[in-house]
Structure formats: structure tokens, C-alpha cells
N, C-alpha and C positions, 0 to 999 in steps of 0.2 A: 136447697138446697146445698148447704160450709163448701165451702171452698178455703179450701185449702191455703195457709198462711205461708207464702215464701220465707224463710230460713232469713236469706242472704236480702231487706228488699232493694232494688236497684238505686243504684251512682256510692251506696258504700259499700266500701274490701274492708275486704277479711287487714285481722294484725301482720306487721310492716316484719321483716324477717328479723331485724335487733330490736322488737318485741315480741318475738317466738323466743329469739332465740339467752331473753335478759328470764319469759315465763321456762324458759328448761332451763336455764341455772336456777333459778330459789328454788324447783321440783326437787335436783337434782343436790343441790343444797338442803332440802329441807329432811328429804328421805336420811344423805353423804348425817345431818345429825346425829337421827334415830341410829342406823345403823355407830356412827362413832362409841356413842354413850351406852346401845346395845354392849357391841364390841372394847371398850374405854370399863364399866365396868366387870367386865366379869374375870380380864383382865388384873385390874385392880380386889376385885376378890379372890382369885387362882397363886400373884407373885404379890400382893402388898401394894404403895402407892410408888415405895420411893422416892429419890433423897429429893424428888421433889413436892411428894404434896401428894394430898386423894382429893380435889379437887384443879388443881395445872394440872396437872396427870390426865385427868376425863377431859379434860376442856382440849385438853392436846390432840387424844385424839379422837372432840370431836368436829374440827377444824380442823382437825384435816382430812378429814372424809369431808364433812363438808366438797372441804375443798376439791376433794378432786375429783364424786358426786353431777358436785354442779357446774366441775370445766368439764366434764365428758359427757354434761346431760345436753349441753346448751351443746357445742359441737356437735353429736347428733344431733340434736332439734332442726342446728338450721341445713344440718346433710337432710334433711328427712323434706324440708319447708322446696330445697331446690327439684326444679321440673322447665319440663320444656313448653313455652310459650305456645306449644302446634294444644301439647298436651291437656293444656289447662283451659284455654279458647271453647275446647273442644266439650269438655268435661260444663262448660257456660253455659254451652247451647243449649245442651243433654239436661240441661238438671232445669233452663229456663221453660222446654218444652213436654220437663215429663217423663221424657222415655228414653234407653237404656243406652251406654254409653258403646257408639261401634265405630269402632278403625277400622279402617281402608288397611286390609293387608298389605301388604309393595311388595310388586314379585318378578324380574324380569324374564324377560321370554324370550329363548331359547331360539336362536335361526339356524 
């Protein structure tokens, strides 16, 4: 019977928080470029390119949108990666044994 392969072998770790922030920034920048192109092209068609010309106006839309999306996506990715060490250890232990994560419920006994 085949043995399932672990997705992360022993001794290896996932990407660091900085690497995740860079990855989020690149994803957000890519999405921002596409949205900026669509929004900029639509505005150029509707209202004309203005005094800066078509390419410069479109570039301003694309770069502004890419910077905004990339900034917020990198912050969101960084915030999402923060977790308590206790929860991380419990998750890793459960993954190693192939069992679901069951966290103990904390309660105060009233006297």
C-alpha cells in the first residue's frame, strides 16, 4: 500500500514573513496593473487622454492602481501570517500524526 508523501519534509520550513509579504505585494501589483489598465482604458475612451497623452495617462492609472493594490495586499498577507506559537505547534503536531486539530476548551471553574 503506498504511503502518503508529506507536503513539507522534516527540517524544512515554509516561507518567512518577509517572503510572504513580497509575494503578496507582487500578487497585488499584478492585480492592480490589470485593474488599472481596464479602468484607465475605459476612462480614456470615455473622456479622452487629456493633456498628458494616452500612454502617460494609462501608465499613471496602471502604476497608481498597482502600487495601491500591492501595498494593501502585502500588509494583508503579513497580518494573515501572524499566529500564536501554541496554535502553530498544535497544527504541526496534528499534521505529523494525521489527526484533526482539537484544541482544549479553556474554562473557569466557579466555586
